[in-house]
Backbone as CSV, one residue per row, in Angstrom:
resi,resn,N_x,N_y,N_z,CA_x,CA_y,CA_z,C_x,C_y,C_z
1,MET,0.839,-1.115,0.041,0.084,-0.027,0.173,0.929,1.327,0.049
2,LYS,0.741,2.050,-1.078,1.581,3.227,-1.067,0.544,4.429,-1.109
3,ASN,0.658,5.198,0.107,-0.288,6.413,0.360,0.463,7.715,0.210
4,MET,-0.075,8.780,-0.157,0.610,9.996,0.200,0.692,10.302,1.659
5,LEU,1.876,10.472,2.229,2.139,10.782,3.689,2.156,12.215,3.668
6,ALA,1.455,12.938,4.802,1.589,14.485,4.698,1.461,14.830,6.220
7,LEU,1.697,16.129,6.527,1.265,16.715,7.773,0.467,17.807,7.603
8,ASN,-0.423,17.996,8.659,-1.277,19.001,8.655,-0.602,20.368,9.021
9,TYR,-0.877,21.476,8.456,-0.216,22.733,8.713,-0.162,23.147,10.179
10,TRP,-1.292,22.935,10.833,-1.370,23.728,12.147,-0.274,23.479,13.063
11,VAL,0.407,22.187,13.124,1.537,22.070,14.029,2.834,22.857,13.477
12,MET,2.805,22.969,12.224,4.007,23.621,11.423,3.674,25.259,11.662
13,GLY,2.491,25.719,11.483,2.346,27.047,11.311,1.305,27.770,12.120
14,GLY,0.718,27.117,13.070,-0.317,27.568,13.932,-1.628,27.744,13.496
15,PHE,-2.524,28.271,14.342,-3.924,28.324,14.079,-4.211,29.730,13.309
16,GLU,-3.323,30.601,13.195,-3.451,32.002,12.595,-2.440,32.098,11.353
17,GLY,-2.007,31.161,10.934,-1.130,31.264,9.607,0.122,32.009,9.952
18,GLN,0.681,31.643,11.096,1.884,32.335,11.587,3.143,32.003,10.625
19,VAL,2.993,30.887,9.885,4.235,30.575,8.894,3.522,30.649,7.461
20,ASP,4.421,31.376,6.458,3.999,31.367,5.189,3.897,29.947,4.559
21,TYR,2.968,29.874,3.527,2.846,28.572,3.047,4.004,27.949,2.352
22,CYS,4.906,28.730,1.575,6.101,28.219,0.948,7.058,27.560,2.125
23,THR,7.087,28.380,3.036,8.100,27.773,4.201,7.634,26.509,4.845
24,ALA,6.335,26.481,4.913,5.754,25.234,5.357,5.942,24.008,4.497
25,ILE,5.655,24.403,3.276,5.930,23.202,1.979,7.278,22.938,2.085
26,LYS,8.353,23.774,2.239,9.538,23.583,2.234,10.085,22.652,3.416
27,GLN,9.324,23.038,4.557,9.448,22.050,5.737,9.156,20.711,5.551
28,ALA,7.893,20.510,4.980,7.501,19.148,4.592,8.418,18.360,3.618
29,LYS,8.913,19.070,2.941,10.096,18.335,1.933,11.297,18.067,2.796
30,GLU,11.620,19.089,3.719,12.924,18.729,4.368,12.576,17.407,5.214
31,TYR,11.326,17.220,5.723,11.004,16.002,6.681,10.928,14.895,5.989
32,GLY,11.210,14.734,4.669,10.965,13.516,3.938,9.542,13.197,3.500
33,LEU,8.529,14.137,3.726,7.176,13.696,3.448,6.764,13.850,1.991
34,ASP,5.492,13.248,1.630,5.110,13.341,0.409,4.277,14.591,-0.012
35,GLY,3.588,15.116,0.919,2.695,16.251,1.052,2.475,17.021,2.334
36,ILE,1.612,18.006,2.211,1.340,18.827,3.145,-0.278,19.367,3.225
37,GLU,-0.830,19.374,4.304,-2.395,19.735,4.350,-2.292,21.286,4.862
38,LEU,-2.471,21.959,3.795,-2.663,23.605,4.214,-4.046,23.821,4.716
39,THR,-4.267,24.897,5.407,-5.507,25.094,6.114,-6.135,26.562,5.395
40,PHE,-7.408,26.369,5.100,-8.021,27.419,4.533,-8.697,28.303,5.581
41,GLY,-8.477,29.563,5.343,-9.108,30.490,6.420,-7.891,30.935,7.319
42,GLU,-6.903,30.328,7.298,-5.660,30.642,8.001,-4.463,31.110,7.014
43,VAL,-3.605,29.948,6.710,-2.622,30.246,5.667,-3.148,30.652,4.425
44,ILE,-4.137,29.892,3.895,-4.775,30.466,2.635,-6.134,31.325,2.909
45,LYS,-6.022,32.551,2.846,-7.190,33.493,3.381,-8.453,33.260,2.504
46,GLU,-9.458,33.429,3.087,-10.767,33.436,2.238,-10.811,34.130,1.137
47,ASP,-10.372,35.361,1.170,-10.278,36.036,-0.084,-8.998,36.026,-0.894
48,ILE,-8.353,34.824,-0.812,-7.086,34.805,-1.656,-7.252,35.035,-3.310
49,THR,-6.307,35.530,-3.882,-6.399,35.726,-5.434,-6.062,34.458,-6.058
50,ASP,-6.503,34.435,-7.392,-6.089,33.376,-8.244,-4.505,33.229,-8.300
51,THR,-3.962,34.448,-8.442,-2.464,34.601,-8.487,-1.738,33.990,-7.228
52,GLU,-2.210,34.290,-6.137,-1.703,33.527,-4.814,-1.686,32.130,-4.874
53,LEU,-2.989,31.776,-5.374,-3.278,30.215,-5.334,-2.131,29.586,-6.393
54,ALA,-2.061,30.392,-7.521,-1.106,29.700,-8.510,0.429,29.689,-7.793
55,ASN,0.662,30.713,-6.990,2.059,30.814,-6.371,2.066,29.505,-5.445
56,ILE,0.966,29.397,-4.765,1.168,28.236,-3.799,1.384,26.890,-4.657
57,LYS,0.581,26.667,-5.715,0.650,25.554,-6.438,2.024,25.386,-7.038
58,GLU,2.586,26.418,-7.620,3.939,26.575,-8.171,5.063,26.085,-7.096
59,CYS,4.828,26.635,-5.792,5.982,26.247,-4.660,5.923,24.814,-4.232
60,ALA,4.784,24.222,-4.239,4.415,22.789,-3.969,5.292,22.028,-5.086
61,LYS,5.041,22.456,-6.455,5.477,21.637,-7.487,6.977,21.744,-7.512
62,GLU,7.648,22.852,-7.255,8.996,23.023,-7.181,9.606,22.290,-6.153
63,ASN,9.035,22.123,-5.151,9.465,21.280,-4.053,9.211,19.932,-3.948
64,GLY,8.204,19.540,-5.091,7.906,18.023,-5.026,6.978,17.637,-3.869
65,ILE,6.145,18.482,-3.643,5.149,18.244,-2.425,3.781,18.301,-3.098
66,GLU,2.988,17.347,-2.605,1.568,17.140,-2.974,0.618,18.095,-2.278
67,LEU,-0.445,18.288,-2.963,-1.533,18.940,-2.222,-2.650,18.448,-2.496
68,LYS,-3.095,17.378,-1.751,-4.162,16.392,-1.906,-5.458,17.001,-1.103
69,THR,-5.122,17.379,0.202,-6.271,17.764,0.970,-6.161,19.296,1.629
70,LEU,-7.260,19.818,2.016,-7.219,20.928,2.940,-8.066,21.068,3.872
71,ALA,-7.565,21.630,5.150,-8.448,21.371,6.297,-8.958,23.075,6.629
72,THR,-9.776,23.071,7.633,-10.183,24.243,8.296,-10.826,24.332,9.584
73,GLY,-10.725,25.267,10.477,-11.302,25.359,11.637,-12.530,26.252,11.656
74,PHE,-13.077,26.546,10.297,-13.945,27.569,10.461,-15.418,27.189,10.857
75,TYR,-15.623,25.852,10.615,-17.065,25.517,10.913,-17.416,25.542,12.316
76,TRP,-16.351,25.634,13.296,-16.791,25.237,14.755,-17.535,26.829,15.257
77,GLY,-17.299,27.810,14.420,-18.001,29.132,14.664,-19.100,29.346,13.711
78,VAL,-19.203,28.876,12.474,-20.162,29.091,11.620,-20.569,27.771,11.075
79,SER,-21.838,27.285,11.174,-22.058,25.929,11.287,-23.056,25.649,9.815
80,LEU,-22.762,24.670,9.235,-23.682,24.243,7.943,-24.993,23.641,8.569
81,SER,-25.109,23.460,10.066,-26.457,22.699,10.460,-26.990,23.747,11.474
82,SER,-26.593,25.094,11.573,-27.257,25.934,12.347,-28.673,26.179,12.387
83,GLU,-29.251,26.405,13.547,-30.988,26.782,13.251,-31.079,28.251,12.657
84,ASP,-29.865,29.035,12.820,-30.050,30.383,12.243,-29.782,30.436,10.775
85,GLU,-30.737,30.702,9.924,-30.685,30.614,8.291,-29.394,31.387,7.902
86,GLU,-29.156,32.620,8.426,-28.030,33.461,7.926,-26.836,32.887,8.412
87,GLU,-26.648,32.237,9.575,-25.383,31.485,9.695,-25.300,30.295,8.621
88,ARG,-26.223,29.419,8.382,-26.134,28.505,7.484,-25.676,29.089,6.102
89,LYS,-26.124,30.180,5.693,-25.760,30.906,4.376,-24.485,31.125,4.334
90,ARG,-23.871,31.637,5.573,-22.394,32.048,5.577,-21.575,30.840,5.404
91,ALA,-22.076,29.722,6.016,-21.218,28.609,6.018,-21.050,27.993,4.542
92,ILE,-22.237,28.018,3.862,-22.367,27.619,2.615,-21.501,28.581,1.602
93,THR,-21.564,29.782,1.671,-20.887,30.679,0.943,-19.328,30.537,1.280
94,PHE,-18.860,30.001,2.591,-17.404,30.081,2.752,-17.070,28.642,2.139
95,THR,-18.000,27.530,2.147,-17.667,26.182,1.493,-17.387,26.494,0.072
96,LYS,-18.302,27.202,-0.463,-18.169,27.566,-2.102,-16.612,27.940,-2.448
97,LYS,-16.286,29.096,-1.545,-14.851,29.491,-1.792,-13.796,28.505,-1.622
98,TYR,-14.121,27.555,-0.387,-13.174,26.604,-0.130,-13.096,25.615,-1.318
99,LEU,-14.161,25.300,-1.888,-14.378,24.200,-2.973,-13.365,24.750,-4.181
100,ASN,-13.519,26.148,-4.452,-13.193,26.792,-5.664,-11.464,26.920,-5.433
101,ALA,-11.151,27.197,-4.210,-9.810,27.460,-4.035,-9.148,25.983,-4.091
102,ALA,-9.685,24.876,-3.665,-9.241,23.599,-3.586,-8.836,23.198,-5.196
103,ALA,-9.946,23.407,-6.050,-9.944,22.965,-7.294,-8.719,23.918,-8.022
104,LYS,-8.489,25.086,-7.683,-7.538,25.813,-8.391,-6.072,25.135,-7.907
105,LEU,-6.003,24.703,-6.759,-4.817,24.104,-6.328,-4.621,22.666,-6.819
106,GLY,-5.713,22.015,-7.177,-5.472,20.644,-7.595,-5.732,19.699,-6.368
107,VAL,-6.308,20.233,-5.426,-6.575,19.420,-4.190,-7.726,18.589,-4.471
108,LYS,-7.809,17.316,-4.022,-8.990,16.494,-4.229,-10.021,16.419,-3.055
109,SER,-9.690,16.716,-1.951,-10.627,16.481,-0.693,-10.382,17.716,0.140
110,ILE,-11.528,18.350,0.696,-11.452,19.322,1.505,-12.140,18.696,2.876
111,LEU,-11.673,19.110,4.154,-12.345,18.597,5.327,-13.499,19.697,5.658
112,VAL,-14.590,18.903,5.784,-15.903,19.688,6.211,-16.427,19.066,7.410
113,ILE,-16.950,19.961,8.626,-17.611,19.416,9.597,-19.085,19.845,9.234
114,PRO,-19.838,18.593,9.112,-21.171,18.623,8.669,-22.096,19.556,9.564
115,GLY,-21.888,19.484,10.807,-22.571,20.394,11.862,-22.263,19.748,13.289
116,ALA,-22.847,20.373,14.299,-22.663,19.991,15.480,-23.792,20.095,16.611
117,VAL,-24.150,18.969,17.284,-24.947,19.154,18.459,-24.569,19.961,19.374
118,GLU,-23.469,19.790,19.866,-22.687,20.773,20.718,-21.309,20.618,20.531
119,VAL,-20.394,21.755,21.069,-19.130,21.865,21.262,-18.647,21.479,22.440
120,PRO,-18.246,20.172,22.622,-17.970,19.833,24.243,-16.968,20.821,24.864
121,TRP,-15.962,21.563,24.263,-15.055,22.230,24.976,-15.319,23.799,24.950
122,ASP,-16.509,24.134,24.445,-17.042,25.558,24.498,-18.375,25.503,25.133
123,GLU,-18.220,26.037,26.385,-19.567,26.047,27.236,-20.722,27.230,26.772
124,ASN,-20.122,28.174,25.881,-21.020,29.024,25.344,-21.652,28.663,24.036
125,ALA,-21.101,27.499,23.362,-21.694,27.034,22.146,-23.181,26.688,22.433
126,LYS,-24.115,27.005,21.479,-25.385,26.588,21.732,-25.567,24.893,21.381
127,VAL,-26.394,24.491,22.188,-26.775,22.980,21.939,-27.881,22.959,20.988
128,VAL,-27.637,22.395,19.743,-28.771,22.129,18.729,-29.356,20.770,18.766
129,PRO,-30.637,20.622,18.707,-31.181,19.254,18.698,-30.697,18.416,17.515
130,TYR,-30.412,17.144,17.922,-29.869,16.396,17.012,-30.602,16.136,15.582
131,ASP,-32.048,16.178,15.671,-32.680,15.981,14.399,-32.562,17.203,13.659
132,VAL,-32.572,18.328,14.133,-32.217,19.720,13.665,-30.952,19.751,12.755
133,VAL,-29.939,19.271,13.488,-28.456,19.118,12.941,-28.575,18.226,11.679
134,TRP,-29.155,17.074,11.735,-29.451,16.144,10.780,-30.060,16.644,9.452
135,LYS,-31.219,17.253,9.726,-32.007,18.017,8.612,-31.167,18.903,7.892
136,ASN,-30.734,20.079,8.771,-30.185,21.252,8.350,-28.715,20.829,7.531
137,SER,-27.944,20.034,8.088,-26.855,19.629,7.576,-26.969,18.897,6.038
138,ILE,-27.833,17.848,6.114,-28.094,17.501,4.657,-28.624,18.338,3.673
139,ALA,-29.365,19.322,4.018,-29.797,20.187,3.233,-28.768,21.062,2.690
140,SER,-27.901,21.492,3.540,-26.773,22.578,3.360,-25.870,21.547,2.166
141,LEU,-25.375,20.380,2.487,-24.576,19.644,1.833,-25.105,19.224,0.545
142,LYS,-26.414,19.011,0.368,-27.188,18.807,-0.829,-26.914,19.913,-1.753
143,GLU,-27.248,21.117,-1.003,-27.177,22.322,-1.982,-25.571,22.711,-2.541
144,LEU,-24.519,22.194,-1.729,-23.217,22.343,-2.121,-22.717,20.999,-3.093
145,ALA,-23.315,20.041,-3.138,-22.900,18.875,-3.930,-22.926,19.092,-5.441
146,PRO,-23.787,19.700,-6.136,-23.514,20.056,-7.456,-22.059,20.781,-7.876
147,LEU,-21.660,21.737,-7.000,-20.483,22.454,-7.146,-19.331,21.518,-6.922
148,ALA,-19.406,20.744,-5.941,-18.258,19.754,-5.546,-18.286,18.710,-6.809
149,GLU,-19.365,18.451,-7.309,-19.167,17.528,-8.583,-18.797,18.297,-9.851
150,GLU,-19.200,19.444,-10.048,-18.607,20.234,-11.198,-16.988,20.320,-11.041
151,LEU,-16.633,20.620,-9.884,-15.056,20.892,-9.655,-14.274,19.598,-9.458
152,SER,-15.036,18.472,-9.321,-14.476,17.135,-8.921,-13.573,17.367,-7.600
153,VAL,-14.203,18.050,-6.618,-13.509,17.982,-5.188,-14.439,17.465,-4.265
154,ASN,-13.838,16.561,-3.518,-14.601,15.837,-2.425,-14.888,16.679,-1.266
155,MET,-15.975,16.760,-0.760,-16.168,17.313,0.556,-16.181,16.029,1.452
156,ALA,-15.082,15.905,2.251,-14.849,14.845,3.187,-15.180,15.272,4.509
157,LEU,-16.356,14.692,5.113,-16.924,15.036,6.292,-16.224,14.308,7.532
158,GLU,-15.631,15.096,8.495,-14.751,14.423,9.534,-15.659,14.045,10.687
159,ASN,-15.188,13.041,11.129,-15.805,12.350,12.443,-14.909,13.025,13.651
160,VAL,-15.700,14.180,14.085,-15.183,14.984,15.125,-16.181,14.896,16.334
161,TRP,-15.650,15.645,17.387,-16.311,15.475,18.748,-17.414,16.525,18.847
162,ASN,-18.337,16.316,17.770,-19.650,17.144,17.739,-20.855,16.666,18.257
163,ASN,-20.704,15.357,18.952,-21.812,14.495,19.311,-22.869,14.589,18.273
164,PHE,-22.372,14.313,17.121,-23.111,13.868,15.854,-22.549,12.916,15.013
165,LEU,-23.299,12.000,14.442,-22.646,10.859,13.492,-21.731,10.124,14.425
166,LEU,-22.342,9.396,15.521,-21.568,8.855,16.467,-21.172,7.350,16.195
167,SER,-21.495,6.964,15.256,-21.116,5.427,14.932,-20.831,5.427,13.505
168,PRO,-20.133,4.213,12.979,-19.921,4.033,11.515,-21.061,3.878,10.718
169,ILE,-22.014,3.071,11.370,-23.208,2.439,10.579,-24.093,3.844,10.214
170,GLU,-24.023,4.744,11.406,-24.940,5.909,11.242,-24.142,6.877,10.006
171,MET,-22.882,6.887,10.078,-22.275,7.776,9.080,-22.362,7.402,7.710
172,LYS,-22.320,6.072,7.912,-22.553,5.414,6.360,-24.053,5.611,5.901
173,TYR,-24.963,5.469,6.532,-26.453,5.846,6.213,-26.531,7.286,5.861
174,TYR,-25.672,8.149,6.620,-25.955,9.696,6.568,-25.366,9.977,4.969
175,LEU,-24.161,9.253,4.817,-23.441,9.683,3.504,-24.453,9.034,2.364
176,ASP,-24.872,7.956,2.558,-25.800,7.456,1.463,-27.040,8.081,1.164
177,THR,-27.523,8.677,2.491,-28.680,9.472,2.203,-28.613,10.783,1.437
178,ILE,-27.502,11.449,1.567,-27.030,12.499,0.752,-26.836,12.223,-0.751
179,GLY,-26.097,10.875,-0.968,-26.048,10.171,-2.203,-25.128,10.882,-3.378
180,SER,-24.211,11.498,-2.869,-23.223,11.960,-3.847,-21.759,11.397,-3.821
181,ASN,-21.273,11.049,-5.022,-20.008,10.482,-4.926,-18.917,11.443,-4.455
182,PHE,-19.276,12.653,-4.381,-18.294,13.634,-4.029,-18.498,14.203,-2.573
183,ILE,-19.361,13.346,-1.926,-19.367,13.709,-0.475,-19.142,12.382,0.370
184,GLY,-18.185,12.376,1.082,-17.792,11.231,1.748,-17.157,11.430,3.170
185,ALA,-16.043,10.635,3.573,-15.761,10.677,4.940,-14.410,11.168,4.961
186,TYR,-13.972,11.871,5.814,-12.473,12.370,6.336,-12.458,11.608,7.607
187,PHE,-11.818,10.637,7.515,-11.859,9.629,8.704,-10.591,9.938,9.508
188,ASP,-11.015,10.410,10.904,-9.944,10.600,11.823,-9.746,9.462,12.734
189,VAL,-8.751,8.852,12.764,-8.361,7.715,13.290,-8.362,7.837,14.976
190,GLY,-7.858,8.932,15.195,-7.812,9.378,16.669,-9.224,9.738,17.242
191,ASN,-9.840,10.592,16.521,-11.044,10.919,17.084,-11.960,9.812,17.369
192,ALA,-11.838,8.637,16.645,-12.841,7.615,16.601,-12.620,6.766,17.920
193,VAL,-11.645,6.935,18.759,-11.393,6.143,19.843,-12.367,6.489,20.920
194,ARG,-12.717,7.639,20.970,-13.724,8.080,22.031,-15.128,7.222,21.965
195,VAL,-15.541,6.971,20.827,-16.738,6.344,20.548,-16.679,4.872,19.868
196,GLY,-15.389,4.394,19.768,-15.654,2.942,19.422,-14.047,2.431,18.837
197,VAL,-14.122,1.586,18.011,-12.680,0.978,17.568,-12.394,1.621,15.986
198,PRO,-11.308,2.381,15.971,-11.172,2.714,14.637,-11.339,2.094,13.374
199,GLU,-10.768,0.847,13.500,-10.653,-0.105,12.246,-12.021,-0.543,11.902
200,HIS,-13.065,-0.670,12.902,-14.340,-0.887,12.488,-14.956,0.060,11.705
201,TRP,-14.794,1.401,11.899,-15.097,2.223,11.182,-14.651,2.213,9.703
202,ILE,-13.417,1.926,9.481,-12.779,1.877,8.334,-13.346,0.705,7.375
203,LYS,-13.738,-0.364,8.249,-14.151,-1.580,7.414,-15.593,-1.088,6.958
204,ILE,-16.508,-0.370,7.663,-17.871,-0.315,7.395,-18.008,0.951,6.330
205,LEU,-17.200,2.115,6.563,-17.187,3.102,5.626,-16.648,2.664,4.462
206,GLY,-15.674,1.834,4.275,-15.153,1.548,3.041,-14.602,2.407,2.038
207,ASN,-15.145,2.367,0.848,-14.664,3.383,-0.197,-15.448,4.785,-0.261
208,ARG,-16.245,4.974,0.923,-16.480,6.270,1.307,-15.612,7.179,1.905
209,ILE,-14.599,6.524,2.550,-13.418,7.341,2.853,-12.433,7.953,1.764
210,LYS,-12.458,9.207,1.988,-11.768,10.115,0.964,-10.541,10.356,1.430
211,ALA,-10.184,10.666,2.590,-9.037,10.849,3.343,-8.795,10.397,4.721
212,ILE,-7.679,10.185,5.281,-7.447,9.812,6.576,-6.569,10.691,7.399
213,HIS,-7.003,11.169,8.407,-6.286,11.834,9.562,-5.615,10.871,10.622
214,VAL,-4.492,10.836,11.034,-3.837,9.991,12.097,-3.345,10.725,13.262
215,LYS,-3.669,10.476,14.434,-3.208,11.168,15.746,-3.500,9.798,16.639
216,ASN,-2.914,9.847,17.919,-3.187,8.928,18.855,-4.064,9.367,19.907
217,PHE,-4.641,8.502,20.930,-5.406,9.034,21.785,-5.327,7.764,23.081
218,LYS,-5.279,8.291,24.372,-5.390,7.310,25.505,-6.883,7.510,26.031
219,ARG,-7.308,6.048,26.239,-8.584,6.207,26.901,-8.721,6.279,28.302
220,GLU,-7.755,6.999,28.910,-7.702,7.204,30.312,-9.008,7.715,30.880
221,ASP,-9.368,7.554,31.940,-10.687,8.172,32.466,-11.869,7.894,31.660
222,ALA,-11.890,6.798,31.139,-13.231,6.448,30.207,-13.233,7.555,29.098
223,CYS,-12.203,7.765,28.470,-12.198,8.776,27.398,-12.690,10.062,27.965
224,GLY,-12.076,10.571,29.089,-12.459,11.769,29.801,-12.404,13.012,29.259
225,GLY,-11.469,13.255,28.177,-11.383,14.493,27.672,-10.165,14.925,26.847
226,LEU,-10.020,16.021,26.291,-9.121,16.331,25.207,-7.697,15.954,25.793
227,HIS,-7.429,15.846,26.970,-6.032,15.550,27.431,-5.485,14.200,26.730
228,GLY,-6.443,13.385,26.152,-6.031,12.207,25.813,-5.254,11.986,24.546
229,PHE,-5.511,13.445,23.838,-4.556,13.589,22.657,-3.211,14.068,23.077
230,GLY,-2.326,13.072,23.015,-0.939,13.571,23.352,0.002,14.064,22.146
231,ASP,1.171,14.119,22.683,2.287,14.834,21.465,3.150,13.840,20.792
232,ASN,2.771,12.471,20.963,3.658,11.296,20.482,2.633,10.501,19.761
233,ILE,2.549,10.474,18.405,1.651,9.752,17.577,1.794,8.252,17.815
234,LEU,2.931,7.717,18.342,3.303,6.203,18.546,2.695,5.730,19.850
235,GLU,2.115,6.799,20.850,1.826,6.543,22.213,0.205,6.575,22.285
236,GLY,-0.637,5.566,22.758,-1.990,5.568,22.952,-2.691,4.279,22.629
237,ASP,-3.697,4.236,22.480,-4.589,2.953,22.365,-4.789,2.579,20.975
238,ILE,-4.419,3.220,20.042,-4.619,2.919,18.676,-3.672,1.648,18.234
239,ASN,-4.092,0.691,17.720,-3.288,-0.382,17.116,-3.116,-0.262,15.517
240,PHE,-2.018,0.346,15.299,-1.716,0.826,13.867,-1.471,-0.360,12.881
241,ASP,-1.165,-1.465,13.526,-0.933,-2.527,12.583,-2.510,-2.896,12.171
242,ASN,-3.709,-2.938,13.119,-4.948,-3.047,12.653,-5.491,-2.073,11.563
243,ILE,-4.922,-0.712,12.062,-5.552,0.332,10.973,-4.927,0.035,9.617
244,LYS,-3.554,-0.322,9.464,-3.192,-0.592,8.125,-3.788,-1.835,7.388
245,SER,-4.049,-2.725,8.255,-4.564,-4.040,7.561,-6.077,-3.725,6.996
246,ALA,-6.729,-2.801,7.827,-8.216,-2.315,7.586,-7.979,-1.500,6.192
247,LEU,-7.042,-0.578,6.227,-6.982,0.099,4.938,-6.629,-0.732,3.900
248,GLU,-5.844,-1.706,4.024,-5.567,-2.484,2.850,-6.543,-3.344,2.359
249,ASP,-7.581,-3.696,3.328,-8.667,-4.584,3.036,-9.570,-3.657,2.205
250,ILE,-9.790,-2.577,2.502,-10.561,-1.627,1.489,-9.993,-0.924,0.232
251,ASN,-8.853,-1.361,0.166,-7.928,-0.862,-0.950,-7.707,0.623,-1.029
252,TYR,-7.534,1.053,0.275,-7.417,2.568,0.389,-6.243,2.940,-0.251
253,SER,-6.261,4.017,-1.215,-4.961,4.585,-1.932,-4.874,6.208,-1.590
254,GLY,-5.628,6.718,-0.671,-5.622,8.169,-0.587,-4.538,8.626,0.338
255,PRO,-4.626,9.905,0.756,-3.855,10.502,1.535,-3.783,10.152,2.920
256,ILE,-2.748,10.011,3.676,-2.665,9.740,5.207,-2.023,10.952,5.655
257,THR,-2.577,11.755,6.628,-2.127,12.868,7.098,-2.044,12.963,8.633
258,ALA,-0.766,13.164,9.215,-0.791,13.476,10.665,-1.304,14.650,11.019
259,GLU,-2.363,14.866,11.940,-2.896,16.017,12.547,-2.217,15.980,14.074
260,MET,-1.467,16.788,14.253,-0.948,16.935,15.619,-1.193,18.084,16.270
261,ILE,-2.255,18.049,17.284,-2.796,19.169,18.018,-2.627,18.459,19.486
262,PRO,-1.502,18.741,20.302,-1.248,17.982,21.547,-2.032,18.576,22.634
263,PHE,-3.356,18.290,22.685,-4.265,19.058,23.725,-3.702,18.455,25.254
264,SER,-2.993,17.537,25.075,-2.342,17.090,26.590,-1.558,18.065,27.168
265,ARG,-1.108,19.106,26.332,-0.319,20.181,26.852,-1.186,21.276,27.401
266,LEU,-2.527,21.278,27.267,-3.273,22.409,27.821,-3.022,22.594,29.121
267,PRO,-3.077,23.745,29.841,-3.287,24.940,29.241,-2.153,25.712,28.522
268,ASP,-1.092,25.244,28.451,0.091,25.513,27.856,0.492,25.166,26.181
269,LEU,-0.564,24.797,25.526,-0.467,24.463,24.248,-0.093,25.576,23.273
270,VAL,1.067,25.632,22.660,1.707,26.479,21.844,1.914,26.192,20.508
271,LEU,1.207,26.583,19.424,1.801,26.318,18.028,1.927,27.564,17.270
272,PRO,2.643,27.489,16.214,3.457,26.413,15.737,4.408,25.846,16.654
273,ASP,4.748,24.602,16.408,5.881,24.041,17.268,6.800,23.209,16.205
274,GLU,7.803,23.631,15.793,8.558,23.037,14.535,9.380,21.780,15.117
275,PRO,9.878,21.726,16.216,10.435,20.368,16.788,9.395,19.348,16.699
276,LEU,8.158,19.546,17.225,7.075,18.700,17.144,6.705,18.138,15.890
277,ALA,6.499,19.168,14.997,6.290,18.882,13.679,7.191,17.916,13.024
278,LYS,8.731,18.086,13.292,9.699,17.327,12.507,9.614,16.014,13.155
279,VAL,9.451,15.731,14.532,9.558,14.454,15.023,8.258,13.760,14.692
280,THR,7.012,14.438,14.740,5.837,13.649,14.068,6.008,13.385,12.747
281,ALA,6.516,14.053,11.874,6.885,13.419,10.398,7.663,12.192,10.533
282,GLU,8.613,12.115,11.278,9.555,11.015,11.492,8.689,9.939,11.936
283,ARG,7.865,10.010,12.867,6.974,8.818,13.306,6.008,8.370,12.432
284,LEU,5.419,9.374,11.526,4.436,8.945,10.610,5.243,8.116,9.664
285,LEU,6.483,8.585,9.236,7.039,7.829,8.313,7.424,6.324,8.741
286,GLU,7.759,6.323,10.149,8.265,5.067,10.671,6.861,4.202,10.810
287,LEU,5.614,4.738,10.910,4.356,3.800,10.782,4.117,3.293,9.614
288,PHE,4.155,4.218,8.523,3.556,3.886,7.250,4.470,3.687,6.076
289,LYS,5.660,3.813,6.362,6.691,3.258,5.192,7.654,2.209,5.608
């Protein structure tokens, strides 16, 4: 199995785009990786020009680095499933810009959070009824599907801690309900540990998986909180041999990206962290090459 191995930008450049895109791309090359997952709304601004996008694409090409996925943190504040119609419209408008930027970069999949019943770490976030999140998110994604299909860019929905789509069978049914080949799953191995066994998700979702995020998680205190996400991808409760076997069983050939946000360091979490980025890249290569 040969997959593109990449590192998510946040550990390299922070949540506010503190490191410019070309520097981050060159770092990924120095680490021996195949690619990088840049972030939209941070290093790639929402109002980015076509010229700037062409420059990003050229920098990646010059350094032999692939751009197959993009990520964003936008949806935690503006949701595709919101009860507020204007908020949903803003989320849809953002996603159209996101899709168009991805297409111009040659990116195949963008990470999308379909909605949230609640945001467990934000006590000020409104709790939205589950059935409302289901209905509104599907309506928003169906509205966006024609553009994704026209651009040939996947909207890959991540299994995140949003208390929504809590099992692989449910997520499979949800994706099949939407019914677009360009709306699939961005499966995060570490995120799944809170609610199940990651390799079970891989087997059930199968070819609906468009991209893979890897990090590790410790089930201490019955999955008690964010502190379970450590700063060493090799340490935790994930059996990576089982993960690799499950990916081989479904013939997965897409990107595998390490997303390293060490919440175990809270309240002293500081990104970017170049040494952590470098050692995470080394460990990713150890795991999958």
